[in-house]
C-alpha positions, 0 to 999 in steps of 0.5 A: 086457193086455201082454205081461210084462216079461222078468224073468218071462220069464226066470223061466218059463226057469228055472222050466222048468230047475228042474223038469226038473232036479227030475224029474232028466230031461236036456234031450234026453231032455224035448226026446223028449218034445217032439217037439223038437230038443234045442237047441230044448228048451233055447233054452225054459230061456234065452229071454228071450220069453214062449213061445206057449201051445201050447209052454207046455202043451207045457211041462207034459205034458213035465214032468209038472205042471198046464197051470195051473201052467205056464201061471202060470209063463210070465205067462199070466194064470190059463191064458186067451188074450190077444187080443193072442196072436191074429193079426188073423184068429183073433181075428175067427173067435174073436169070431164064434164067441163071438156063434154059442155064445151063441145055442145052447141048453145041450144044443147048446152041451154039444156043442160043446165036448164036439166041441172037446174031443175034436178036441184030444185026437185032435190032441195024441194023449193 
């Protein structure tokens, strides 16, 4: 899948700004909640490049919207991560993991899912 056109990335920047203003939040407040400098948040609202998926998810959290809404605004298809967003090593690791997961029974697969969710929640602090 190709990266979205600059027009879509610009739309995401505008979406961030409009959503923030609708919440009556300043850029500084959003930046503080996101754990970044105000200048970095300003860049999100003015940039023409599509941000990384992790950044999109962080924006969603700060702006109090579902991640799927922010992902769609950023041009990610229904929140899915495309392989072009992964570097070569991660793509290989993802393929290897996918192969291993296919061999697990349903109970073991559920345990893996719960473990990954636990690790992600611990990392993001939610």
